[in-house]
PyMOL commands that place a pseudoatom at each C-alpha (Angstrom):
pseudoatom trace, name=CA, resn=MET, resi=1, chain=A, elem=C, hetatm=0, pos=[0.000, 0.000, 0.000]
pseudoatom trace, name=CA, resn=ARG, resi=2, chain=A, elem=C, hetatm=0, pos=[1.381, 3.373, -1.024]
pseudoatom trace, name=CA, resn=LEU, resi=3, chain=A, elem=C, hetatm=0, pos=[-0.299, 6.670, -0.211]
pseudoatom trace, name=CA, resn=HIS, resi=4, chain=A, elem=C, hetatm=0, pos=[0.797, 9.488, -2.484]
pseudoatom trace, name=CA, resn=VAL, resi=5, chain=A, elem=C, hetatm=0, pos=[0.025, 12.978, -1.222]
pseudoatom trace, name=CA, resn=VAL, resi=6, chain=A, elem=C, hetatm=0, pos=[1.279, 16.172, -2.801]
pseudoatom trace, name=CA, resn=LYS, resi=7, chain=A, elem=C, hetatm=0, pos=[0.147, 19.768, -2.545]
pseudoatom trace, name=CA, resn=GLU, resi=8, chain=A, elem=C, hetatm=0, pos=[-3.373, 19.590, -3.860]
pseudoatom trace, name=CA, resn=GLU, resi=9, chain=A, elem=C, hetatm=0, pos=[-4.695, 22.106, -6.367]
pseudoatom trace, name=CA, resn=VAL, resi=10, chain=A, elem=C, hetatm=0, pos=[-8.280, 23.207, -5.875]
pseudoatom trace, name=CA, resn=SER, resi=11, chain=A, elem=C, hetatm=0, pos=[-10.894, 22.194, -8.420]
pseudoatom trace, name=CA, resn=MET, resi=12, chain=A, elem=C, hetatm=0, pos=[-13.321, 24.762, -9.773]
pseudoatom trace, name=CA, resn=TYR, resi=13, chain=A, elem=C, hetatm=0, pos=[-16.068, 22.219, -9.017]
pseudoatom trace, name=CA, resn=ALA, resi=14, chain=A, elem=C, hetatm=0, pos=[-17.193, 22.210, -5.401]
pseudoatom trace, name=CA, resn=ILE, resi=15, chain=A, elem=C, hetatm=0, pos=[-18.384, 18.927, -3.897]
pseudoatom trace, name=CA, resn=ALA, resi=16, chain=A, elem=C, hetatm=0, pos=[-19.299, 19.257, -0.233]
pseudoatom trace, name=CA, resn=CYS, resi=17, chain=A, elem=C, hetatm=0, pos=[-18.987, 15.609, 0.765]
pseudoatom trace, name=CA, resn=MET, resi=18, chain=A, elem=C, hetatm=0, pos=[-16.224, 13.053, 1.109]
pseudoatom trace, name=CA, resn=LYS, resi=19, chain=A, elem=C, hetatm=0, pos=[-15.906, 11.229, -2.228]
pseudoatom trace, name=CA, resn=ILE, resi=20, chain=A, elem=C, hetatm=0, pos=[-13.773, 8.113, -2.728]
pseudoatom trace, name=CA, resn=ALA, resi=21, chain=A, elem=C, hetatm=0, pos=[-13.319, 6.412, -6.094]
pseudoatom trace, name=CA, resn=ILE, resi=22, chain=A, elem=C, hetatm=0, pos=[-12.077, 2.849, -6.513]
pseudoatom trace, name=CA, resn=ILE, resi=23, chain=A, elem=C, hetatm=0, pos=[-10.237, 2.831, -9.844]
pseudoatom trace, name=CA, resn=GLY, resi=24, chain=A, elem=C, hetatm=0, pos=[-8.484, 0.409, -12.172]
pseudoatom trace, name=CA, resn=SER, resi=25, chain=A, elem=C, hetatm=0, pos=[-9.122, -1.907, -15.072]
pseudoatom trace, name=CA, resn=HIS, resi=26, chain=A, elem=C, hetatm=0, pos=[-12.106, -4.255, -15.218]
pseudoatom trace, name=CA, resn=GLY, resi=27, chain=A, elem=C, hetatm=0, pos=[-12.095, -7.530, -13.304]
pseudoatom trace, name=CA, resn=CYS, resi=28, chain=A, elem=C, hetatm=0, pos=[-9.794, -6.559, -10.447]
pseudoatom trace, name=CA, resn=GLY, resi=29, chain=A, elem=C, hetatm=0, pos=[-12.117, -6.364, -7.437]
pseudoatom trace, name=CA, resn=LYS, resi=30, chain=A, elem=C, hetatm=0, pos=[-13.269, -2.728, -7.507]
pseudoatom trace, name=CA, resn=THR, resi=31, chain=A, elem=C, hetatm=0, pos=[-16.967, -3.459, -7.058]
pseudoatom trace, name=CA, resn=ALA, resi=32, chain=A, elem=C, hetatm=0, pos=[-16.516, -5.779, -4.077]
pseudoatom trace, name=CA, resn=LEU, resi=33, chain=A, elem=C, hetatm=0, pos=[-14.168, -3.275, -2.464]
pseudoatom trace, name=CA, resn=ALA, resi=34, chain=A, elem=C, hetatm=0, pos=[-16.638, -0.415, -3.073]
pseudoatom trace, name=CA, resn=PHE, resi=35, chain=A, elem=C, hetatm=0, pos=[-19.468, -2.351, -1.392]
pseudoatom trace, name=CA, resn=SER, resi=36, chain=A, elem=C, hetatm=0, pos=[-17.223, -3.190, 1.578]
pseudoatom trace, name=CA, resn=LEU, resi=37, chain=A, elem=C, hetatm=0, pos=[-16.204, 0.447, 1.925]
pseudoatom trace, name=CA, resn=CYS, resi=38, chain=A, elem=C, hetatm=0, pos=[-19.848, 1.584, 1.890]
pseudoatom trace, name=CA, resn=THR, resi=39, chain=A, elem=C, hetatm=0, pos=[-20.660, -0.871, 4.668]
pseudoatom trace, name=CA, resn=GLU, resi=40, chain=A, elem=C, hetatm=0, pos=[-17.724, 0.241, 6.808]
pseudoatom trace, name=CA, resn=LEU, resi=41, chain=A, elem=C, hetatm=0, pos=[-18.521, 3.938, 6.370]
pseudoatom trace, name=CA, resn=GLN, resi=42, chain=A, elem=C, hetatm=0, pos=[-22.170, 3.300, 7.300]
pseudoatom trace, name=CA, resn=LYS, resi=43, chain=A, elem=C, hetatm=0, pos=[-20.999, 1.517, 10.462]
pseudoatom trace, name=CA, resn=ARG, resi=44, chain=A, elem=C, hetatm=0, pos=[-19.130, 4.727, 11.318]
pseudoatom trace, name=CA, resn=GLY, resi=45, chain=A, elem=C, hetatm=0, pos=[-22.311, 6.791, 11.064]
pseudoatom trace, name=CA, resn=ARG, resi=46, chain=A, elem=C, hetatm=0, pos=[-21.915, 8.164, 7.540]
pseudoatom trace, name=CA, resn=ARG, resi=47, chain=A, elem=C, hetatm=0, pos=[-24.812, 8.674, 5.114]
pseudoatom trace, name=CA, resn=VAL, resi=48, chain=A, elem=C, hetatm=0, pos=[-23.329, 6.823, 2.149]
pseudoatom trace, name=CA, resn=GLU, resi=49, chain=A, elem=C, hetatm=0, pos=[-24.270, 6.671, -1.528]
pseudoatom trace, name=CA, resn=LEU, resi=50, chain=A, elem=C, hetatm=0, pos=[-22.686, 4.249, -3.997]
pseudoatom trace, name=CA, resn=VAL, resi=51, chain=A, elem=C, hetatm=0, pos=[-22.118, 5.338, -7.597]
pseudoatom trace, name=CA, resn=VAL, resi=52, chain=A, elem=C, hetatm=0, pos=[-22.130, 2.138, -9.612]
pseudoatom trace, name=CA, resn=GLU, resi=53, chain=A, elem=C, hetatm=0, pos=[-20.222, 1.422, -12.784]
pseudoatom trace, name=CA, resn=MET, resi=54, chain=A, elem=C, hetatm=0, pos=[-22.063, 3.003, -15.736]
pseudoatom trace, name=CA, resn=ALA, resi=55, chain=A, elem=C, hetatm=0, pos=[-20.799, 0.703, -18.505]
pseudoatom trace, name=CA, resn=ARG, resi=56, chain=A, elem=C, hetatm=0, pos=[-23.168, -2.083, -17.469]
pseudoatom trace, name=CA, resn=ARG, resi=57, chain=A, elem=C, hetatm=0, pos=[-26.107, 0.298, -18.038]
pseudoatom trace, name=CA, resn=SER, resi=58, chain=A, elem=C, hetatm=0, pos=[-24.886, 1.658, -21.352]
pseudoatom trace, name=CA, resn=PRO, resi=59, chain=A, elem=C, hetatm=0, pos=[-27.218, 1.367, -24.342]
pseudoatom trace, name=CA, resn=PHE, resi=60, chain=A, elem=C, hetatm=0, pos=[-24.067, 1.408, -26.513]
pseudoatom trace, name=CA, resn=PRO, resi=61, chain=A, elem=C, hetatm=0, pos=[-21.440, -1.271, -27.155]
pseudoatom trace, name=CA, resn=ILE, resi=62, chain=A, elem=C, hetatm=0, pos=[-18.664, -1.450, -24.535]
pseudoatom trace, name=CA, resn=ASN, resi=63, chain=A, elem=C, hetatm=0, pos=[-15.237, -3.064, -24.146]
pseudoatom trace, name=CA, resn=GLU, resi=64, chain=A, elem=C, hetatm=0, pos=[-13.250, -3.385, -27.387]
pseudoatom trace, name=CA, resn=ALA, resi=65, chain=A, elem=C, hetatm=0, pos=[-16.376, -2.735, -29.504]
pseudoatom trace, name=CA, resn=THR, resi=66, chain=A, elem=C, hetatm=0, pos=[-17.120, 0.596, -27.843]
pseudoatom trace, name=CA, resn=SER, resi=67, chain=A, elem=C, hetatm=0, pos=[-18.157, 3.693, -29.755]
pseudoatom trace, name=CA, resn=GLU, resi=68, chain=A, elem=C, hetatm=0, pos=[-17.227, 7.289, -29.109]
pseudoatom trace, name=CA, resn=ALA, resi=69, chain=A, elem=C, hetatm=0, pos=[-20.859, 8.076, -28.311]
pseudoatom trace, name=CA, resn=GLY, resi=70, chain=A, elem=C, hetatm=0, pos=[-20.909, 5.163, -25.867]
pseudoatom trace, name=CA, resn=GLN, resi=71, chain=A, elem=C, hetatm=0, pos=[-17.803, 6.291, -24.008]
pseudoatom trace, name=CA, resn=LEU, resi=72, chain=A, elem=C, hetatm=0, pos=[-19.041, 9.878, -23.816]
pseudoatom trace, name=CA, resn=TRP, resi=73, chain=A, elem=C, hetatm=0, pos=[-22.400, 8.616, -22.499]
pseudoatom trace, name=CA, resn=ILE, resi=74, chain=A, elem=C, hetatm=0, pos=[-20.606, 6.602, -19.779]
pseudoatom trace, name=CA, resn=LEU, resi=75, chain=A, elem=C, hetatm=0, pos=[-18.364, 9.526, -18.804]
pseudoatom trace, name=CA, resn=HIS, resi=76, chain=A, elem=C, hetatm=0, pos=[-21.161, 12.073, -18.571]
pseudoatom trace, name=CA, resn=ARG, resi=77, chain=A, elem=C, hetatm=0, pos=[-23.586, 9.706, -16.840]
pseudoatom trace, name=CA, resn=HIS, resi=78, chain=A, elem=C, hetatm=0, pos=[-20.898, 8.996, -14.261]
pseudoatom trace, name=CA, resn=ILE, resi=79, chain=A, elem=C, hetatm=0, pos=[-20.428, 12.709, -13.534]
pseudoatom trace, name=CA, resn=ALA, resi=80, chain=A, elem=C, hetatm=0, pos=[-24.203, 13.180, -13.242]
pseudoatom trace, name=CA, resn=ALA, resi=81, chain=A, elem=C, hetatm=0, pos=[-24.466, 10.194, -10.874]
pseudoatom trace, name=CA, resn=GLU, resi=82, chain=A, elem=C, hetatm=0, pos=[-21.691, 11.619, -8.655]
pseudoatom trace, name=CA, resn=LEU, resi=83, chain=A, elem=C, hetatm=0, pos=[-23.475, 14.975, -8.488]
pseudoatom trace, name=CA, resn=GLU, resi=84, chain=A, elem=C, hetatm=0, pos=[-26.770, 13.310, -7.572]
pseudoatom trace, name=CA, resn=ALA, resi=85, chain=A, elem=C, hetatm=0, pos=[-25.148, 11.117, -4.910]
pseudoatom trace, name=CA, resn=SER, resi=86, chain=A, elem=C, hetatm=0, pos=[-23.274, 14.036, -3.360]
pseudoatom trace, name=CA, resn=ALA, resi=87, chain=A, elem=C, hetatm=0, pos=[-26.570, 15.905, -2.915]
pseudoatom trace, name=CA, resn=ARG, resi=88, chain=A, elem=C, hetatm=0, pos=[-27.961, 13.016, -0.823]
pseudoatom trace, name=CA, resn=ALA, resi=89, chain=A, elem=C, hetatm=0, pos=[-24.995, 11.857, 1.247]
pseudoatom trace, name=CA, resn=ASP, resi=90, chain=A, elem=C, hetatm=0, pos=[-22.020, 13.005, 3.237]
pseudoatom trace, name=CA, resn=ALA, resi=91, chain=A, elem=C, hetatm=0, pos=[-19.878, 10.185, 1.814]
pseudoatom trace, name=CA, resn=VAL, resi=92, chain=A, elem=C, hetatm=0, pos=[-19.909, 8.976, -1.785]
pseudoatom trace, name=CA, resn=VAL, resi=93, chain=A, elem=C, hetatm=0, pos=[-18.143, 5.797, -2.887]
pseudoatom trace, name=CA, resn=CYS, resi=94, chain=A, elem=C, hetatm=0, pos=[-17.608, 5.423, -6.633]
pseudoatom trace, name=CA, resn=ASP, resi=95, chain=A, elem=C, hetatm=0, pos=[-17.104, 2.120, -8.414]
pseudoatom trace, name=CA, resn=ARG, resi=96, chain=A, elem=C, hetatm=0, pos=[-14.817, 3.815, -10.964]
pseudoatom trace, name=CA, resn=SER, resi=97, chain=A, elem=C, hetatm=0, pos=[-14.044, 7.477, -11.508]
pseudoatom trace, name=CA, resn=VAL, resi=98, chain=A, elem=C, hetatm=0, pos=[-14.023, 9.791, -14.478]
pseudoatom trace, name=CA, resn=LEU, resi=99, chain=A, elem=C, hetatm=0, pos=[-10.342, 8.928, -14.908]
pseudoatom trace, name=CA, resn=ASP, resi=100, chain=A, elem=C, hetatm=0, pos=[-10.645, 5.188, -15.469]
pseudoatom trace, name=CA, resn=ASN, resi=101, chain=A, elem=C, hetatm=0, pos=[-13.780, 5.691, -17.562]
pseudoatom trace, name=CA, resn=TYR, resi=102, chain=A, elem=C, hetatm=0, pos=[-11.690, 8.035, -19.712]
pseudoatom trace, name=CA, resn=ALA, resi=103, chain=A, elem=C, hetatm=0, pos=[-9.001, 5.336, -20.053]
pseudoatom trace, name=CA, resn=TYR, resi=104, chain=A, elem=C, hetatm=0, pos=[-11.440, 3.218, -22.084]
pseudoatom trace, name=CA, resn=TYR, resi=105, chain=A, elem=C, hetatm=0, pos=[-12.157, 6.209, -24.320]
pseudoatom trace, name=CA, resn=CYS, resi=106, chain=A, elem=C, hetatm=0, pos=[-8.424, 6.847, -24.797]
pseudoatom trace, name=CA, resn=HIS, resi=107, chain=A, elem=C, hetatm=0, pos=[-7.748, 3.209, -25.626]
pseudoatom trace, name=CA, resn=LYS, resi=108, chain=A, elem=C, hetatm=0, pos=[-10.006, 3.389, -28.669]
pseudoatom trace, name=CA, resn=PHE, resi=109, chain=A, elem=C, hetatm=0, pos=[-9.981, 7.067, -29.681]
pseudoatom trace, name=CA, resn=GLY, resi=110, chain=A, elem=C, hetatm=0, pos=[-6.901, 8.644, -28.098]
pseudoatom trace, name=CA, resn=ARG, resi=111, chain=A, elem=C, hetatm=0, pos=[-6.785, 11.609, -25.774]
pseudoatom trace, name=CA, resn=ARG, resi=112, chain=A, elem=C, hetatm=0, pos=[-8.677, 14.833, -26.442]
pseudoatom trace, name=CA, resn=LEU, resi=113, chain=A, elem=C, hetatm=0, pos=[-7.586, 18.171, -24.980]
pseudoatom trace, name=CA, resn=HIS, resi=114, chain=A, elem=C, hetatm=0, pos=[-11.111, 19.209, -23.970]
pseudoatom trace, name=CA, resn=LEU, resi=115, chain=A, elem=C, hetatm=0, pos=[-11.694, 15.876, -22.203]
pseudoatom trace, name=CA, resn=ASP, resi=116, chain=A, elem=C, hetatm=0, pos=[-8.259, 16.021, -20.543]
pseudoatom trace, name=CA, resn=ALA, resi=117, chain=A, elem=C, hetatm=0, pos=[-9.253, 19.434, -19.140]
pseudoatom trace, name=CA, resn=LEU, resi=118, chain=A, elem=C, hetatm=0, pos=[-12.606, 18.129, -17.873]
pseudoatom trace, name=CA, resn=ILE, resi=119, chain=A, elem=C, hetatm=0, pos=[-11.032, 15.063, -16.233]
pseudoatom trace, name=CA, resn=LYS, resi=120, chain=A, elem=C, hetatm=0, pos=[-8.244, 17.108, -14.649]
pseudoatom trace, name=CA, resn=GLU, resi=121, chain=A, elem=C, hetatm=0, pos=[-10.744, 19.541, -13.097]
pseudoatom trace, name=CA, resn=TRP, resi=122, chain=A, elem=C, hetatm=0, pos=[-13.155, 16.815, -11.971]
pseudoatom trace, name=CA, resn=ILE, resi=123, chain=A, elem=C, hetatm=0, pos=[-10.351, 14.835, -10.310]
pseudoatom trace, name=CA, resn=GLY, resi=124, chain=A, elem=C, hetatm=0, pos=[-10.089, 17.640, -7.758]
pseudoatom trace, name=CA, resn=THR, resi=125, chain=A, elem=C, hetatm=0, pos=[-13.555, 16.729, -6.434]
pseudoatom trace, name=CA, resn=TYR, resi=126, chain=A, elem=C, hetatm=0, pos=[-12.368, 13.366, -5.091]
pseudoatom trace, name=CA, resn=THR, resi=127, chain=A, elem=C, hetatm=0, pos=[-11.148, 13.084, -1.524]
pseudoatom trace, name=CA, resn=LEU, resi=128, chain=A, elem=C, hetatm=0, pos=[-9.233, 9.931, -2.447]
pseudoatom trace, name=CA, resn=LEU, resi=129, chain=A, elem=C, hetatm=0, pos=[-8.561, 7.811, -5.533]
pseudoatom trace, name=CA, resn=VAL, resi=130, chain=A, elem=C, hetatm=0, pos=[-7.859, 4.167, -4.681]
pseudoatom trace, name=CA, resn=LYS, resi=131, chain=A, elem=C, hetatm=0, pos=[-5.973, 2.363, -7.463]
pseudoatom trace, name=CA, resn=VAL, resi=132, chain=A, elem=C, hetatm=0, pos=[-6.577, -1.390, -7.390]
pseudoatom trace, name=CA, resn=PRO, resi=133, chain=A, elem=C, hetatm=0, pos=[-3.974, -3.666, -9.027]
pseudoatom trace, name=CA, resn=LEU, resi=134, chain=A, elem=C, hetatm=0, pos=[-4.722, -6.359, -11.575]
pseudoatom trace, name=CA, resn=VAL, resi=135, chain=A, elem=C, hetatm=0, pos=[-5.495, -9.724, -10.017]
pseudoatom trace, name=CA, resn=ASP, resi=136, chain=A, elem=C, hetatm=0, pos=[-5.417, -12.347, -12.767]
pseudoatom trace, name=CA, resn=GLU, resi=137, chain=A, elem=C, hetatm=0, pos=[-7.687, -14.901, -11.121]
pseudoatom trace, name=CA, resn=TRP, resi=138, chain=A, elem=C, hetatm=0, pos=[-10.464, -12.303, -10.643]
pseudoatom trace, name=CA, resn=LEU, resi=139, chain=A, elem=C, hetatm=0, pos=[-11.137, -11.783, -14.358]
pseudoatom trace, name=CA, resn=ILE, resi=140, chain=A, elem=C, hetatm=0, pos=[-14.074, -14.171, -14.651]
pseudoatom trace, name=CA, resn=PRO, resi=141, chain=A, elem=C, hetatm=0, pos=[-16.734, -14.411, -17.352]
pseudoatom trace, name=CA, resn=ASP, resi=142, chain=A, elem=C, hetatm=0, pos=[-19.857, -12.491, -16.395]
pseudoatom trace, name=CA, resn=GLY, resi=143, chain=A, elem=C, hetatm=0, pos=[-21.345, -11.819, -19.821]
pseudoatom trace, name=CA, resn=VAL, resi=144, chain=A, elem=C, hetatm=0, pos=[-20.355, -8.138, -19.709]
pseudoatom trace, name=CA, resn=ARG, resi=145, chain=A, elem=C, hetatm=0, pos=[-16.617, -7.723, -19.144]
pseudoatom trace, name=CA, resn=SER, resi=146, chain=A, elem=C, hetatm=0, pos=[-14.049, -8.416, -21.800]
pseudoatom trace, name=CA, resn=MET, resi=147, chain=A, elem=C, hetatm=0, pos=[-12.055, -11.548, -21.035]
pseudoatom trace, name=CA, resn=ASP, resi=148, chain=A, elem=C, hetatm=0, pos=[-9.090, -10.377, -23.133]
pseudoatom trace, name=CA, resn=ARG, resi=149, chain=A, elem=C, hetatm=0, pos=[-6.192, -10.049, -20.675]
pseudoatom trace, name=CA, resn=GLU, resi=150, chain=A, elem=C, hetatm=0, pos=[-4.172, -7.875, -23.080]
pseudoatom trace, name=CA, resn=PHE, resi=151, chain=A, elem=C, hetatm=0, pos=[-7.091, -5.425, -23.217]
pseudoatom trace, name=CA, resn=GLN, resi=152, chain=A, elem=C, hetatm=0, pos=[-7.342, -5.513, -19.416]
pseudoatom trace, name=CA, resn=ARG, resi=153, chain=A, elem=C, hetatm=0, pos=[-3.598, -4.781, -19.068]
pseudoatom trace, name=CA, resn=ALA, resi=154, chain=A, elem=C, hetatm=0, pos=[-3.748, -2.010, -21.684]
pseudoatom trace, name=CA, resn=ILE, resi=155, chain=A, elem=C, hetatm=0, pos=[-6.513, -0.287, -19.715]
pseudoatom trace, name=CA, resn=ASP, resi=156, chain=A, elem=C, hetatm=0, pos=[-4.533, -0.661, -16.483]
pseudoatom trace, name=CA, resn=LEU, resi=157, chain=A, elem=C, hetatm=0, pos=[-1.492, 0.987, -18.098]
pseudoatom trace, name=CA, resn=LEU, resi=158, chain=A, elem=C, hetatm=0, pos=[-3.651, 3.808, -19.451]
pseudoatom trace, name=CA, resn=VAL, resi=159, chain=A, elem=C, hetatm=0, pos=[-5.111, 4.358, -15.972]
pseudoatom trace, name=CA, resn=GLU, resi=160, chain=A, elem=C, hetatm=0, pos=[-1.569, 4.679, -14.592]
pseudoatom trace, name=CA, resn=ASP, resi=161, chain=A, elem=C, hetatm=0, pos=[-0.611, 7.127, -17.372]
pseudoatom trace, name=CA, resn=LEU, resi=162, chain=A, elem=C, hetatm=0, pos=[-3.717, 9.224, -16.753]
pseudoatom trace, name=CA, resn=ILE, resi=163, chain=A, elem=C, hetatm=0, pos=[-3.046, 9.265, -13.005]
pseudoatom trace, name=CA, resn=ALA, resi=164, chain=A, elem=C, hetatm=0, pos=[0.439, 10.634, -13.700]
pseudoatom trace, name=CA, resn=ASP, resi=165, chain=A, elem=C, hetatm=0, pos=[-0.780, 13.226, -16.217]
pseudoatom trace, name=CA, resn=LEU, resi=166, chain=A, elem=C, hetatm=0, pos=[-4.137, 14.332, -14.795]
pseudoatom trace, name=CA, resn=ALA, resi=167, chain=A, elem=C, hetatm=0, pos=[-4.458, 13.313, -11.140]
pseudoatom trace, name=CA, resn=GLU, resi=168, chain=A, elem=C, hetatm=0, pos=[-1.069, 13.733, -9.468]
pseudoatom trace, name=CA, resn=GLY, resi=169, chain=A, elem=C, hetatm=0, pos=[-1.214, 16.934, -7.442]
pseudoatom trace, name=CA, resn=ARG, resi=170, chain=A, elem=C, hetatm=0, pos=[-5.001, 17.245, -7.784]
pseudoatom trace, name=CA, resn=THR, resi=171, chain=A, elem=C, hetatm=0, pos=[-6.104, 14.757, -5.096]
pseudoatom trace, name=CA, resn=ARG, resi=172, chain=A, elem=C, hetatm=0, pos=[-4.803, 12.055, -2.784]
pseudoatom trace, name=CA, resn=ILE, resi=173, chain=A, elem=C, hetatm=0, pos=[-3.979, 8.722, -4.422]
pseudoatom trace, name=CA, resn=LEU, resi=174, chain=A, elem=C, hetatm=0, pos=[-3.744, 5.392, -2.618]
pseudoatom trace, name=CA, resn=ARG, resi=175, chain=A, elem=C, hetatm=0, pos=[-2.213, 2.527, -4.592]
pseudoatom trace, name=CA, resn=LEU, resi=176, chain=A, elem=C, hetatm=0, pos=[-3.122, -0.853, -3.157]
pseudoatom trace, name=CA, resn=ASP, resi=177, chain=A, elem=C, hetatm=0, pos=[-1.063, -4.007, -3.503]
pseudoatom trace, name=CA, resn=TYR, resi=178, chain=A, elem=C, hetatm=0, pos=[-2.584, -7.488, -3.559]
pseudoatom trace, name=CA, resn=PRO, resi=179, chain=A, elem=C, hetatm=0, pos=[-3.913, -8.768, -1.221]
pseudoatom trace, name=CA, resn=PHE, resi=180, chain=A, elem=C, hetatm=0, pos=[-5.882, -5.636, -0.372]
pseudoatom trace, name=CA, resn=ASP, resi=181, chain=A, elem=C, hetatm=0, pos=[-8.475, -4.892, 2.253]
pseudoatom trace, name=CA, resn=VAL, resi=182, chain=A, elem=C, hetatm=0, pos=[-10.982, -2.121, 2.997]
pseudoatom trace, name=CA, resn=ARG, resi=183, chain=A, elem=C, hetatm=0, pos=[-9.086, -1.290, 6.205]
pseudoatom trace, name=CA, resn=GLN, resi=184, chain=A, elem=C, hetatm=0, pos=[-6.251, 0.110, 4.089]
pseudoatom trace, name=CA, resn=ILE, resi=185, chain=A, elem=C, hetatm=0, pos=[-8.666, 2.652, 2.610]
pseudoatom trace, name=CA, resn=LEU, resi=186, chain=A, elem=C, hetatm=0, pos=[-10.198, 3.523, 5.963]
pseudoatom trace, name=CA, resn=ALA, resi=187, chain=A, elem=C, hetatm=0, pos=[-6.727, 4.204, 7.367]
pseudoatom trace, name=CA, resn=ALA, resi=188, chain=A, elem=C, hetatm=0, pos=[-6.068, 6.697, 4.555]
pseudoatom trace, name=CA, resn=LEU, resi=189, chain=A, elem=C, hetatm=0, pos=[-9.358, 8.588, 4.965]
pseudoatom trace, name=CA, resn=PRO, resi=190, chain=A, elem=C, hetatm=0, pos=[-10.020, 11.675, 7.029]
pseudoatom trace, name=CA, resn=LEU, resi=191, chain=A, elem=C, hetatm=0, pos=[-12.966, 10.249, 9.015]
pseudoatom trace, name=CA, resn=ASP, resi=192, chain=A, elem=C, hetatm=0, pos=[-13.726, 13.313, 11.137]
pseudoatom trace, name=CA, resn=ALA, resi=193, chain=A, elem=C, hetatm=0, pos=[-17.133, 14.931, 10.740]
pseudoatom trace, name=CA, resn=ASP, resi=194, chain=A, elem=C, hetatm=0, pos=[-15.881, 17.933, 8.763]
pseudoatom trace, name=CA, resn=SER, resi=195, chain=A, elem=C, hetatm=0, pos=[-13.782, 16.058, 6.184]
pseudoatom trace, name=CA, resn=ARG, resi=196, chain=A, elem=C, hetatm=0, pos=[-14.460, 16.442, 2.486]
for i in range(1, 196): cmd.bond("trace and resi %d" % i, "trace and resi %d" % (i + 1))
show_as sticks, trace
zoom trace
C-alpha cells in the first residue's frame, strides 16, 4: 500500500462531501471493495451513496467494440451520478471514476484536450482515488466484461498514465497491492465529521 500525497490544487467544481473512487481496469475487485467500503462507512455513522459502474447500463457497445458516443455517455452519466449522490450523502463511494472511464475512451480514440481538461478539473472533487492492481484470477466471465487479458492490461497501463498526467497533485492517491483490504482505505481517509 502506497499513499501518495502532494500539494493539492483546488478544483473549480465544489463537492461538499467526502468522495472516494475505486479505480483500475475491469475484473480486479473494484466493485466488491466499493461495497465493503460503503458498509464500513455506514458503520461509522456516515450517510453513504454508492455510484455504480455506468458501462453495465450503457445502451451502446462497450469493451473493445465501444463507440465514441458510448464512451461519452458513460463519462457524462458517471459525472451526473456523482453529483446526484453528493446531494444526498455526506460520503460517496464510486465504483470507478471519471479517470478510469476516460481510459477506455483513450484506448479506442486517443486523448482529447477538452476531455483532458474536464477530467483534470473533476479529479479535484475526489477526496481519495484508490488504485486497485490487476489480479489475474479475478477476471471471470460475467457476460459483460471483456475476457481479453491484453485489453485488461492495456486499460490498467492507461489508468496509470492518466493518473500521472491528470491526477497527481489534484487529489490524494492510494495505490493498493494485492492482497488488499478495505481497512487500508479507511486508514487513509479523514474520518472526522468535517472532512471532504
